C-alpha positions as CSV (number, residue, x, y, z in Angstrom):
1,M,11.5,-7.6,-3.6
2,A,11.0,-7.1,-0.4
3,T,8.8,-10.7,0.0
4,R,11.7,-12.4,-0.8
5,G,14.5,-10.3,0.4
6,I,16.0,-10.1,-2.9
7,T,18.3,-7.2,-3.2
8,L,18.1,-5.8,-6.6
9,H,20.7,-2.7,-6.3
10,P,24.1,-4.6,-5.0
11,T,26.7,-2.7,-3.9
12,G,30.1,-1.9,-5.2
13,Y,31.3,-1.1,-9.0
14,H,30.2,2.7,-8.0
15,P,31.0,4.8,-11.1
16,S,33.6,7.0,-8.9
17,S,35.9,3.7,-9.1
18,L,36.6,4.3,-12.7
19,T,40.1,6.0,-13.6
20,K,39.0,7.2,-17.3
21,T,35.6,8.8,-18.6
22,A,35.9,7.6,-21.9
23,F,35.3,4.1,-24.2
24,D,34.6,3.2,-27.2
25,I,31.3,1.6,-26.9
26,I,29.0,2.2,-23.7
27,I,26.2,-0.4,-23.6
28,I,23.2,0.6,-21.3
29,G,21.7,-2.7,-19.8
30,G,23.1,-5.9,-18.6
31,G,20.9,-8.8,-19.5
32,P,22.0,-11.5,-22.1
33,V,21.2,-9.3,-24.9
34,A,23.6,-6.7,-23.6
35,N,26.0,-9.5,-23.2
36,F,26.1,-10.6,-26.3
37,A,26.9,-7.0,-27.8
38,E,29.5,-6.8,-25.0
39,E,31.7,-9.7,-25.9
40,R,31.4,-9.3,-29.6
41,L,32.5,-5.9,-29.8
42,A,35.1,-6.6,-27.1
43,K,36.4,-9.6,-28.8
44,A,37.2,-7.1,-31.6
45,G,39.1,-5.1,-29.7
46,L,37.1,-2.0,-28.3
47,S,37.1,-0.7,-24.6
48,I,33.5,-1.3,-23.4
49,L,31.9,0.2,-20.7
50,V,28.5,-1.8,-19.6
51,V,25.9,0.1,-17.3
52,Q,23.3,-1.8,-15.4
53,H,20.9,-0.5,-12.7
54,E,20.0,-3.5,-11.1
55,L,21.0,-7.1,-10.8
56,Y,23.5,-7.9,-14.0
57,G,22.0,-10.9,-15.9
58,G,18.6,-8.7,-16.3
59,E,15.1,-9.4,-16.1
60,C,15.6,-12.6,-18.8
61,H,17.8,-14.5,-15.8
62,F,16.5,-13.5,-12.6
63,F,12.5,-12.7,-13.3
64,G,11.7,-13.6,-17.0
65,C,12.3,-16.7,-19.2
66,V,14.9,-18.3,-16.9
67,P,13.0,-18.6,-13.7
68,S,9.5,-19.4,-15.2
69,K,10.9,-22.2,-17.4
70,A,12.7,-23.3,-14.4
71,L,9.4,-23.5,-12.3
72,L,7.5,-25.0,-15.4
73,R,9.9,-27.6,-16.3
74,P,9.2,-29.8,-13.4
75,I,5.8,-29.8,-14.1
76,E,6.0,-30.8,-17.7
77,A,8.3,-33.6,-16.9
78,F,5.9,-34.9,-14.3
79,E,2.9,-34.7,-16.7
80,A,5.1,-36.6,-19.5
81,A,6.4,-39.6,-16.7
82,N,2.3,-40.1,-16.0
83,A,1.7,-40.3,-19.9
84,V,4.0,-43.2,-20.4
85,G,3.2,-46.7,-19.1
86,G,5.5,-47.9,-16.6
87,A,6.5,-44.6,-15.8
88,R,3.1,-43.7,-14.9
89,E,2.8,-46.8,-12.5
90,A,6.4,-45.9,-11.0
91,V,5.0,-42.3,-10.1
92,G,2.0,-43.9,-9.0
93,D,-0.4,-41.4,-6.6
94,S,3.0,-39.2,-5.9
95,K,2.7,-35.2,-6.3
96,I,4.7,-32.6,-7.3
97,D,7.4,-31.6,-4.4
98,V,6.9,-28.1,-4.5
99,A,9.6,-27.0,-2.0
100,A,12.0,-29.0,-4.0
101,V,10.7,-27.1,-7.2
102,F,11.2,-23.9,-5.6
103,A,14.8,-24.8,-4.5
104,R,15.8,-25.9,-8.1
105,R,14.7,-22.6,-9.5
106,D,16.3,-20.9,-6.9
107,K,19.7,-22.5,-7.8
108,I,19.3,-21.9,-11.5
109,V,18.9,-18.2,-10.8
110,D,22.1,-18.0,-8.3
111,L,19.5,-17.1,-5.6
112,W,19.5,-13.5,-7.3
113,D,23.0,-13.2,-6.9
114,D,24.4,-11.6,-9.9
115,S,28.6,-12.5,-9.1
116,N,28.1,-15.2,-12.0
117,W,27.3,-12.8,-14.6
118,I,29.8,-10.0,-13.7
119,S,32.7,-12.9,-13.7
120,I,31.5,-13.6,-17.0
121,S,31.9,-10.1,-18.1
122,N,34.9,-9.4,-16.5
123,G,36.5,-12.7,-17.9
124,P,37.0,-13.1,-21.5
125,S,35.5,-9.4,-22.5
126,G,37.3,-7.3,-20.0
127,A,34.4,-4.9,-20.4
128,A,34.1,-2.3,-17.4
129,L,30.8,-2.6,-15.1
130,I,29.1,0.1,-13.5
131,R,25.9,-0.1,-11.2
132,G,23.8,2.6,-11.8
133,F,20.9,4.2,-14.1
134,G,22.2,5.3,-17.2
135,R,20.6,8.1,-19.3
136,I,21.1,9.3,-22.8
137,D,22.9,12.8,-22.0
138,G,23.4,14.4,-25.8
139,K,25.3,12.8,-28.4
140,K,27.6,9.9,-27.6
141,R,27.0,10.9,-23.8
142,V,25.8,8.7,-20.9
143,S,25.0,9.8,-17.6
144,I,24.8,7.3,-14.7
145,Q,23.1,8.0,-11.0
146,P,24.1,5.4,-8.7
147,H,20.8,3.9,-6.7
148,G,20.1,5.9,-3.9
149,E,22.1,8.9,-5.2
150,T,21.5,12.3,-6.5
151,Q,24.8,12.7,-8.3
152,R,25.2,11.5,-11.8
153,Y,28.4,10.9,-13.4
154,N,29.4,11.7,-17.3
155,F,30.8,9.1,-19.6
156,D,31.6,9.6,-23.3
157,A,31.4,6.9,-25.8
158,N,34.2,7.3,-28.4
159,I,32.4,5.3,-31.2
160,A,28.6,4.3,-30.0
161,V,25.9,3.7,-27.4
162,V,24.0,0.6,-27.4
163,V,20.8,0.7,-25.3
164,A,19.6,-2.7,-24.1
165,T,17.5,-2.1,-21.3
166,G,14.5,-4.4,-22.2
167,S,11.1,-3.6,-21.1
168,T,9.2,-3.6,-17.5
169,H,5.6,-4.2,-16.3
170,F,3.3,-1.6,-16.5
171,V,0.0,-1.4,-13.9
172,P,-3.3,-1.0,-15.6
173,A,-5.5,1.7,-14.8
174,I,-8.2,0.0,-12.7
175,S,-10.1,1.6,-9.3
176,G,-8.7,0.1,-6.6
177,I,-5.5,-1.5,-7.8
178,E,-3.3,1.1,-5.9
179,S,-4.7,-0.4,-2.2
180,L,-3.3,-3.7,-2.9
181,D,0.0,-4.4,-1.2
182,E,2.9,-4.8,-3.8
183,G,4.7,-8.0,-3.7
184,T,2.3,-10.0,-1.2
185,Q,-1.3,-8.9,-2.6
186,L,-0.5,-7.5,-6.1
187,W,1.9,-9.4,-8.3
188,N,3.8,-8.5,-11.4
189,N,5.8,-11.1,-13.2
190,R,8.9,-10.7,-10.8
191,D,6.8,-11.7,-7.8
192,A,5.3,-14.5,-9.6
193,V,8.6,-16.4,-10.9
194,A,10.3,-15.6,-7.5
195,A,7.8,-16.9,-5.1
196,N,8.1,-19.4,-2.9
197,T,4.7,-20.3,-1.5
198,V,1.4,-21.4,-3.3
199,P,-1.3,-18.7,-3.2
200,E,-4.7,-20.1,-1.9
201,H,-6.5,-18.4,-5.1
202,L,-4.4,-16.5,-7.6
203,I,-6.3,-14.2,-9.9
204,I,-4.6,-13.3,-13.0
205,L,-5.4,-10.3,-15.0
206,G,-4.2,-10.8,-18.7
207,A,-3.9,-14.0,-20.8
208,G,-1.2,-13.6,-22.9
209,A,2.1,-15.5,-22.3
210,V,2.9,-14.9,-18.8
211,G,-0.7,-15.1,-17.6
212,S,-1.1,-18.5,-19.4
213,E,2.1,-19.9,-18.4
214,M,1.6,-18.6,-14.3
215,A,-1.8,-20.6,-14.7
216,T,-0.1,-23.7,-15.7
217,F,2.3,-23.7,-13.0
218,Y,0.2,-22.4,-10.1
219,S,-2.8,-24.7,-10.9
220,A,-0.1,-27.7,-11.0
221,I,0.9,-27.0,-7.7
222,G,-2.0,-26.6,-5.9
223,S,-3.3,-23.1,-6.6
224,K,-7.0,-22.4,-7.3
225,V,-6.6,-20.1,-10.5
226,T,-9.0,-17.7,-12.4
227,L,-7.5,-16.4,-15.6
228,I,-9.3,-13.2,-16.9
229,S,-8.8,-12.6,-20.8
230,S,-9.7,-9.4,-22.0
231,T,-10.3,-11.2,-25.6
232,S,-12.4,-13.8,-26.7
233,E,-9.5,-16.5,-26.6
234,I,-6.7,-16.4,-24.6
235,L,-3.2,-16.2,-26.1
236,P,-4.6,-13.8,-28.8
237,K,-1.7,-13.4,-30.8
238,V,-1.1,-17.1,-31.8
239,E,-3.7,-19.3,-33.9
240,P,-7.1,-19.5,-32.3
241,E,-7.2,-23.2,-32.7
242,A,-4.1,-23.9,-30.8
243,A,-5.1,-21.4,-28.3
244,K,-8.1,-23.3,-27.8
245,I,-6.4,-26.5,-27.1
246,V,-4.1,-24.9,-24.3
247,R,-7.3,-23.5,-22.7
248,K,-9.1,-26.7,-22.8
249,C,-6.1,-28.0,-20.7
250,L,-6.2,-25.4,-18.6
251,E,-9.9,-25.8,-17.7
252,A,-9.1,-29.5,-17.3
253,S,-6.6,-28.8,-14.8
254,G,-8.9,-26.7,-12.9
255,V,-7.8,-23.0,-14.0
256,S,-11.4,-20.9,-14.0
257,V,-11.0,-18.9,-17.6
258,K,-12.9,-15.9,-18.1
259,L,-13.0,-14.9,-21.7
260,S,-13.9,-11.2,-23.1
261,S,-13.9,-10.2,-19.7
262,R,-12.0,-7.0,-17.9
263,A,-11.8,-5.7,-14.1
264,R,-13.7,-2.8,-13.5
265,K,-13.0,-2.6,-9.6
266,I,-10.7,-4.2,-6.8
267,E,-11.2,-4.1,-3.3
268,N,-8.7,-5.2,-0.5
269,Q,-10.6,-6.8,1.9
270,S,-8.2,-7.8,4.1
271,A,-4.3,-9.1,4.1
272,N,-5.3,-12.4,2.5
273,S,-8.8,-11.3,0.9
274,L,-9.5,-9.1,-2.3
275,A,-12.2,-8.7,-4.7
276,V,-12.4,-8.3,-8.4
277,T,-15.4,-6.9,-10.1
278,L,-15.6,-7.7,-13.7
279,L,-17.6,-5.5,-16.0
280,D,-20.5,-7.6,-16.3
281,G,-20.8,-7.5,-12.4
282,E,-19.2,-11.1,-11.5
283,V,-17.3,-10.6,-8.3
284,I,-14.3,-13.1,-7.9
285,L,-12.9,-13.3,-4.3
286,G,-9.1,-14.2,-4.3
287,S,-5.9,-14.2,-2.3
288,V,-3.5,-12.8,-4.6
289,L,-4.0,-10.7,-7.8
290,L,-1.2,-11.2,-10.5
291,N,-1.0,-8.3,-13.0
292,A,0.1,-9.9,-16.5
293,T,-1.5,-7.1,-18.5
294,G,1.8,-6.3,-20.6
295,R,5.2,-4.5,-20.7
296,R,6.6,-1.6,-21.9
297,P,9.8,-0.7,-23.3
298,R,12.5,0.7,-20.6
299,T,12.9,4.3,-22.0
300,F,11.1,5.9,-19.1
301,D,13.3,8.9,-17.7
302,F,16.1,8.0,-20.2
303,G,17.2,11.5,-21.1
304,L,16.3,11.1,-24.7
305,E,14.9,14.5,-25.2
306,S,18.4,15.6,-25.3
307,I,18.9,14.3,-28.6
308,G,15.0,15.2,-29.9
309,L,13.8,11.9,-29.6
310,T,10.7,10.7,-27.2
311,G,10.7,7.9,-24.6
312,E,8.3,7.5,-21.5
313,G,7.3,3.6,-22.6
314,Q,7.6,4.3,-26.4
315,P,10.1,2.0,-28.4
316,L,13.1,3.0,-30.0
317,R,12.3,3.2,-33.3
318,T,15.4,1.6,-35.6
319,N,16.6,0.5,-39.2
320,A,17.5,-2.7,-40.6
321,S,20.9,-2.5,-38.8
322,F,19.4,-1.7,-35.4
323,A,20.8,2.0,-35.3
324,V,18.0,4.7,-34.3
325,P,18.1,7.6,-36.6
326,T,18.5,10.9,-34.6
327,P,16.7,14.2,-35.5
328,K,19.9,16.0,-35.9
329,G,21.0,14.3,-38.9
330,D,24.5,12.6,-37.3
331,D,27.0,11.8,-40.4
332,E,27.3,8.4,-39.0
333,P,25.0,6.4,-36.7
334,W,26.0,6.0,-32.9
335,L,22.9,5.2,-31.3
336,Y,21.6,1.3,-31.2
337,A,18.8,-0.3,-29.6
338,V,18.9,-3.9,-29.4
339,G,15.7,-6.3,-27.5
340,D,12.8,-5.3,-25.7
341,V,13.1,-1.7,-25.9
342,N,12.6,-1.6,-29.6
343,G,9.7,-3.4,-29.6
344,L,10.5,-5.9,-32.5
345,G,10.0,-9.3,-31.5
346,P,10.5,-8.9,-27.5
347,T,12.1,-12.1,-26.8
348,T,15.9,-12.7,-25.4
349,H,16.6,-14.8,-28.6
350,M,15.5,-12.1,-30.9
351,G,17.4,-9.5,-29.2
352,R,20.6,-11.6,-29.0
353,Y,20.2,-11.8,-33.0
354,Q,19.6,-8.1,-33.3
355,A,22.9,-7.6,-31.0
356,R,24.5,-9.6,-33.6
357,I,23.5,-7.4,-36.2
358,A,24.2,-4.1,-34.5
359,S,27.5,-5.3,-33.5
360,N,28.3,-6.5,-36.9
361,T,27.3,-2.8,-38.2
362,I,29.5,-0.9,-35.7
363,L,32.4,-3.1,-36.7
364,S,31.9,-3.0,-40.3
365,T,31.6,1.1,-40.3
366,L,34.9,0.7,-38.5
367,E,36.9,-1.4,-40.8
368,A,35.3,0.9,-43.9
369,S,35.5,4.1,-42.7
370,H,38.1,4.3,-39.7
371,S,41.1,2.4,-40.6
372,S,43.0,4.2,-37.8
373,I,41.3,2.4,-35.2
374,K,42.7,-1.2,-35.1
375,I,40.2,-4.3,-34.8
376,T,39.8,-7.9,-35.3
377,T,36.5,-8.8,-36.9
378,P,34.9,-12.1,-37.0
379,I,34.3,-14.0,-40.2
380,G,30.7,-13.1,-40.6
381,V,30.9,-9.1,-40.0
382,S,29.5,-8.2,-43.2
383,V,25.9,-9.3,-42.1
384,T,24.7,-6.3,-41.1
385,K,21.0,-6.0,-42.1
386,A,18.3,-7.9,-40.5
387,K,15.6,-10.0,-42.3
388,D,11.9,-8.7,-41.9
389,T,11.8,-9.9,-37.6
390,K,7.7,-9.5,-37.5
391,T,7.1,-12.4,-40.2
392,T,10.0,-14.5,-39.1
393,F,10.9,-14.8,-35.5
394,P,9.9,-17.6,-33.2
395,Q,8.4,-17.7,-30.0
396,V,7.5,-20.6,-27.6
397,I,4.7,-20.1,-24.9
398,F,5.8,-23.1,-22.4
399,T,2.1,-23.9,-21.2
400,E,1.2,-27.5,-21.1
401,P,1.1,-28.3,-23.8
402,N,4.0,-25.6,-25.4
403,L,2.7,-23.7,-28.3
404,A,5.2,-22.8,-30.8
405,A,5.1,-20.5,-33.7
406,V,7.2,-18.8,-36.3
407,G,6.0,-16.4,-39.2
408,H,2.6,-15.4,-39.9
409,T,-0.5,-16.8,-38.3
410,L,-3.6,-17.4,-41.0
411,A,-5.1,-14.2,-40.1
412,S,-2.0,-12.1,-40.1
413,A,-0.8,-13.1,-43.4
414,Q,-4.5,-12.3,-44.4
415,S,-4.0,-9.1,-42.9
416,A,-0.8,-8.5,-44.4
417,G,-2.7,-9.2,-47.9
418,L,-0.9,-12.4,-48.6
419,K,-3.1,-15.1,-50.8
420,V,-2.6,-18.1,-48.4
421,R,-4.2,-21.1,-47.4
422,A,-4.1,-23.0,-43.8
423,V,-2.5,-26.6,-43.8
424,D,-3.5,-28.6,-40.8
425,S,-2.9,-31.9,-39.2
426,N,-3.2,-33.4,-35.4
427,F,-0.3,-35.1,-33.8
428,D,-2.1,-38.9,-34.2
429,I,1.2,-39.9,-35.6
430,P,3.5,-43.0,-34.5
431,G,6.1,-40.9,-33.3
432,S,3.4,-39.5,-30.7
433,W,1.9,-42.7,-30.0
434,L,5.3,-43.9,-28.3
435,Y,6.2,-40.7,-27.1
436,G,3.1,-40.5,-24.5
437,D,-0.7,-41.5,-24.2
438,G,-3.2,-39.5,-25.0
439,Q,-1.6,-36.1,-25.2
440,P,-3.2,-33.3,-27.2
441,G,-1.3,-32.1,-30.4
442,W,-2.0,-29.6,-33.4
443,A,0.0,-28.3,-35.8
444,R,-0.6,-25.8,-39.0
445,W,1.4,-24.7,-41.7
446,V,0.5,-21.3,-43.5
447,V,1.1,-21.4,-47.2
448,E,1.3,-18.7,-50.0
449,E,-0.9,-19.6,-52.6
450,G,0.8,-19.8,-56.1
451,T,4.2,-19.8,-55.2
452,E,3.8,-22.5,-52.2
453,R,6.2,-20.8,-50.2
454,L,5.6,-21.4,-46.3
455,V,4.9,-18.2,-44.9
456,G,3.9,-19.3,-41.0
457,A,3.9,-22.3,-38.6
458,T,2.4,-23.1,-35.4
459,F,2.9,-26.3,-33.0
460,C,0.7,-26.9,-30.0
461,C,1.9,-30.0,-28.7
462,V,3.6,-31.7,-25.4
463,E,7.5,-30.4,-25.3
464,G,6.9,-28.5,-28.6
465,S,9.4,-26.0,-27.8
466,E,11.9,-27.6,-30.1
467,F,9.4,-27.5,-33.3
468,A,9.6,-24.2,-34.9
469,N,13.5,-24.1,-36.1
470,A,12.9,-26.3,-39.1
471,S,10.2,-24.1,-40.2
472,Q,11.7,-20.9,-39.6
473,V,15.0,-22.0,-41.7
474,A,12.2,-23.0,-44.5
475,I,10.6,-19.8,-44.2
476,L,13.7,-17.6,-44.3
477,Q,14.9,-19.6,-47.2
478,G,11.8,-19.2,-48.9
479,M,11.3,-22.9,-49.5
480,T,8.4,-24.1,-51.5
481,L,6.3,-27.3,-50.4
482,K,7.7,-28.9,-53.5
483,E,11.4,-28.4,-52.1
484,M,10.2,-29.6,-48.5
485,V,9.2,-32.6,-50.0
486,H,12.9,-33.8,-50.0
487,V,13.3,-32.9,-46.4
488,V,12.9,-36.5,-44.8
489,P,12.3,-37.0,-41.0
490,P,13.6,-40.0,-38.9
491,F,10.7,-42.7,-38.1
492,P,9.2,-43.0,-35.5
493,T,9.7,-39.4,-33.9
494,R,7.4,-36.6,-33.4
495,G,9.2,-34.7,-35.9
496,E,6.9,-36.4,-38.7
497,I,4.5,-34.0,-38.2
498,W,6.4,-32.6,-41.3
499,T,5.6,-35.5,-43.5
500,Y,1.9,-35.3,-42.5
501,L,1.7,-31.8,-43.0
502,L,2.9,-32.4,-46.6
503,D,0.7,-35.1,-47.1
504,A,-2.4,-32.4,-46.0
505,A,-1.3,-29.9,-48.4
506,G,-1.3,-32.5,-51.4
507,Y,2.3,-33.2,-51.7
C-alpha cells in the first residue's frame, strides 16, 4: 500500500514476547470473524492466542465491506436527497464533496491504525495477540513467522485451532498485466477502497459485487468508468432482472458496460495511460485498471500438507459444525475453518455465524467429554450444526440501487431440482412514492410449487439492504405463503412490498 503509506505490518506483539507456548485455542486470523470466536471462547474461560499477519481488524474492516460502504453511503444519501422535493431544492446544483467522502472513510477505518481492534481483544477477552504469518505445523501446532524474519516460533493448542484467514484477490493470466505498476496503474480491491484520488478513466475487470460497487462509486465522483463483464449480464449470480436494473442505472450515470467481454492483452503506454485489448479487438484506453475478477481462500503456503490436506488457494472443506476432517482420522475434531477460507457464503456476516457454530461445538465437546476442564458456557451452546448456508445466507450488493438477496434465484432453484415459480412485483407502492420520486425497484419471491414455501427472495431498490432479513426468517422457518399472509407490514412503508408480492402470488 505504498500509494497511501499504509503500514500493513506494524511492529510489536512479537512471538518472543510471550512467556508460554501452549494455549487452549489458537486462532489464525484477526478480522471480525476471528474476533467473534475469540470473545466467545475466552468468555467461557479458555486461554486464546490470536495470530494475525497484517492489520488486526482484517480485510473487512480495513479493505473490504467497511471502507467500501463508507465510500458508497454518501452517494446513496446524496441521490436520496435529490429524489425528494424540498430536499432536492436545498441540494440544488451542489456536487458530492469528494475530499470529505475520503476523509470520512479515513476516520471510519481509523486511518488504517489497528490500535482500536487490539484494545478490543486485549479488553474483555484477554486474548494473547501475536503479529506474524501463521501456518499449520502438524496436529494442534502452529508456527508463526514474523514479517521480514526467517525464524519461526512454534505454539501448541491444547484443544483446537481455528482458521479464519479470509480470502485474497488473484491476478488473472492476461498478457501484459505484469507490466503495470501495482498500486498506481493496477489496482486491486484494497487500492480501490483506500484511494484518495479520482482516476481520469477507471477500467474495471470483473462485474461482480466489487466491480459493480466500485463502478457505482467512481462514476459518481467524476471518473470515466468502463466495466468489463465476462458474462452476458453483470452480477451473474443474482436474478438477471435485478442485474439489468443495476446495469441500466450504471449506464445512466455514464458507465460504459462491456458484456460478454474479456481482456486479451494489456499494454502499459505511460505512467498515466494503459490500453486494454478485448477478445473482439476493441481497444480501451484508460489511466487505472482495477482487477476485480475474483478472490481465493487464504490457504497459500499454509502448512496444510503437514496434516495431509491441500491448500494453495483451495477452500478448507468442513462439516456442518465447521470442523475440518483430517486424513489421519483424529478421535476428536481439532481444526475448524470459518469465514471466507472455507468458501461457504464468503461474507463477514456468514463468517461470524460460522464462528458462533464452531465455538459452540468446541465448548459443547468440552462440556460433554472433558469435565475436568472448567468452562462457563452460554445458554445457546447446544446450537452446533449450521443450516444449509448455500440456500439461506443473505447478501447485499451496495450499488445504486441496492441489490439484496437470500436463498435461491429462480435459476438456482431449478438447477437444484426444485419445482418452483417466480412471483414478481415492482415498487410502485405508496411507501415508495413517499420515500422518493422516480426511484427504480423490483422484487421477486421464488416459491416451491405444491408446498408453497418460500425458497428465495431478491429485492432491487434504493436502500434495499434491509429487505432480505424478513424473507430469510421465512425461508429458515419453512413458512408457506398461507402463513405469510398474517405478516402485516405497516403503512405507508416500502416494507409493504411483502403484501404486493402476496397479491401477485394469488394470496
